[in-house]
Structure formats: C-alpha cells, structure tokens
N, C-alpha and C positions, 0 to 999 in steps of 0.2 A: 032954692026950686031946680035952679040950674045945676047946684052939687048934687041933687037927687036923680037927676035925669043923668046926669055924669056917671054916676054909681052904678045905675041900672044897665047903662051902655057896658061899663065896666064889667058888671056881675055875665050880661049878655055874651059876649066876648069868651069869658073865662067858660061858660058854660058850653059854646060853640068849640074852641078846643080841646074842651073835655070830651067833648062828644067826638071829634074828629079824631083824635087818637084813639079812643075806647072804639072806634068802627075799623079801623088796622087791621089790630092783629085777628080781629074776627074775620076779615077776608082773608088772611095768610092761611090762617086755620081751615078755612074748607078748601082753599085750595089746594093745602097738602094731603086735606083728607080725600078730596078728587085723585091725585095722582097716587096715592097709597091705596085707593079703590081699583086704579087701572091694572097697579101693577098685581093685586092680589089676586085680580079676576085673571091674569095673563100664565100667573105661577102655574096654577094647577095644568090648563090644557097641556103646558109644555112638559109638565112631569107625568102627567097623562100618556103622551107619544113615546116619553123614554121606557115609563114601563110597560108599554104595551110591546115595544121595539125588542126591549132586553128579554121578555117572558114568550116571544114567538117561537115555538118547535124548528129543530133544524134537524134535517135528515142527511146523515153523510152514506158515501159509497160503500166505504168502510163495514159499518153496521149490515148494512143490505147483503153483502158479502158474507158475513161471517152468520149471520140468519140462514142462509140457502146453503152454507157449509155444514151445516147441524142437521139438515134431513136427510135421515139414513136413505143409501141404495139399495133399493129392492134386489133381492139375490136372483138369477133367474138360472135354473137347474135345467140344463139339458140331458133329456133322454138318449141313453147312447142307440144309434142307431145298428139292427141288425145287414148284417153283410147278406146279399141275395145269395139265394141256392144256385150252386150250379145247374145251366140248363143240363138234361139230360135228354136222351133218346132211347125210348122202349125197347123200338127196334134192333138195337145194337146188343142189349142182351140176348136175345133169340138168336142171332147170326153166333156170339160168342158160344153159347150152349151148343150150337152145331158143330163149331171145329171143335170145342173143347172134347166132344164125344165122338167125333170122328172115327169112326171104324176102319183100319188098315188091314189089308191083306187078306178080305174076305169078297165074296162075289160082288161086283158091282160099286166097290170102294173106290176103284178110280172115278168114276162118274161124280160120285158123291161128292169126291174130294174136288174135282171142277168145278162142280155145281156151288161148293161152299165157297171158290177162290172167286168165283163170279159175282156170287150176293155180296161178300165183303167189300171186293172192289167197286161194284153199283153205291155201295153205300158211301165209302171214304168219297166216291168223286162228287156227291150229291149231296154231304153233308155238312148243314152250316155251323156246327160245333166247332170252337177253337180247339187247338191243342192240349190246352190245359182242364177243358171240358173232359174230353177224349178219355184224358187217363185219370181223370177223377171218377167216371163213371167206371171205366174197366178196373181201376183200383176197389170201386165200390161193389161190383158183379163179381170178383174173386174174396172179399172180405164177406159177402152175404151168403156165399156159397157154405152147404153144409158137409163138402167132400173136401177132406185134406189135402188131396192130389189135385184138388182144382187148377192152381196154380201152374205145374209139373206138366198136366195134360194139353192147358192151353198153349204152354208153351213149346211143347216139342211138337203138336199139332198142326200148330199155325205155320211153323219153320215149313212143314211141305205145302201147306197150302199156298202162302206167299212164293213159293217156286213157281205153280200154276199161274199165279195172279201175275208175277211179274213176264210172265211168258206171255198172257193176254196184252198186258204192255205193249209188248215188242211187235205185236202183229203176230205172232208165230204161227202159221196155218193148220197142225198137228193138234194145238193145242186149242185153237177155236173150232175146230173138227169136232174134238172131244166135248167141247161147250154145247155143239148143237144136237151133239146125242144122249147128253146130260137131261135136257130135256129144260133148260133154265136157258132163257134168250136175252142176252145183253142189252143194259138199256144205254148204254153211250157207244157211241164210236170209235172214241178218242178216251185215255184217261191222262191224268196228271201225275208225272211221276214226282213230283215234290210232295204231292199230298198222301202218296202211298208211302212215300218213305218216311212221313210225320208221324203215319199211321202205325208203322212197323215198330219207328222209338216207341211208340206209349205201349204197343202190347211188351217189348223189352223191360221198360223201364217199370210198367206194372207190375210182372211177373217175376223182376227180380226184386222188388221191394217187399213184396209179400214173404 
C-alpha cells in the first residue's frame, strides 16, 4: 500500500514538472509575439512618414525665374509724330504784295511808298512770329507766286521801302509828315530797331535763296 502511494506521489511530481516545463516556452513565445507585433505596428508609421517627406514637391527660385523669362515681351510700335506746321499770318502776304508791286516814278508813288513803309513797320513791331517763322512765310509767299520775277521785284522795292521805314524809326520829321499826307496813321509811337533788323534779314535771306 505504501509503495502504491509512493508511486502515485512520484508520478504526480513528474506530471507537475512536465506541466511546469511545458508552460515556460509557451509564455516566452507569447512575449516574443507581442514584441514582434509592436515592432511591426511601429514600422509602417515611420515608413509612411519617410515616404511623405521624400515625395513632397519642392519649388526652387531658379525654376520660377526660368518660367518668367520664357514669356515673350510685347512689342510696342510708336507712331511717328508729325512736326507742327509753322505759324503764319495772312496779313503779311498782303503787305508783301503791296511792296512787290509798288509803282515808282508815278504820281503819288512817294505817298504809296510811305504808306507801305508805315504798314510793314507796324506789322513787324506787333507780330508774335519768330524769326524762322517769318522767313518760312516769306519763302512760301515767293514759291507760291506765279510771277517768275516776284523775288527780284520784292527785293528791289523793299530796299526803297526799308529806307523810309528806317527814317520813321529815327523820328525824321519830314518822313513823319509824309506819313500824315499818305493817309496812314502809325499805330506805335516808338519802334524796336532789333525787330526791324531781323525782318530785313529775313527778306534778304528769302529773296537770295529763291
């Protein structure tokens, strides 16, 4: 009987040892599995971060500059502006006509000469035209005339008229008396010598160039 009990105890102890030994590897495998699972669960997260960082687009200033430089620049065509026409005074042409076709040596020619001198002198004193504009109008007057002798007639008769005009500028009493007899009344009491000299030059330049 004692032997039987002893055998049972021995068998029970062996079974206990067997069970305890077999339970240790099972616990170890469970721990390994948990560790492995944890490792696997963290790996995709870091890989995803790396992938997103690597695939993020980047824009460099150089590429922007190159794109801008490729845009064609529009061509602006400037329309040439015409030079403004020189100013003119139609009354000057009328005075030039009177001087060009002034009759000398006939009855009353001296009075006509004095009247022409007074009129052209008043025009010169009052005009707002510049020297170049006066020359341009005199040249235009000569070129537009159908008379081939117009330049010679104007040049010759103006020399006579300019003598009377200069006497008026100087205040010559006899010439001023002739002005009263001619019926023309001077509009200025004094005249500018420089203005008259400039007009004389304009007549000479224009008639010489014709």
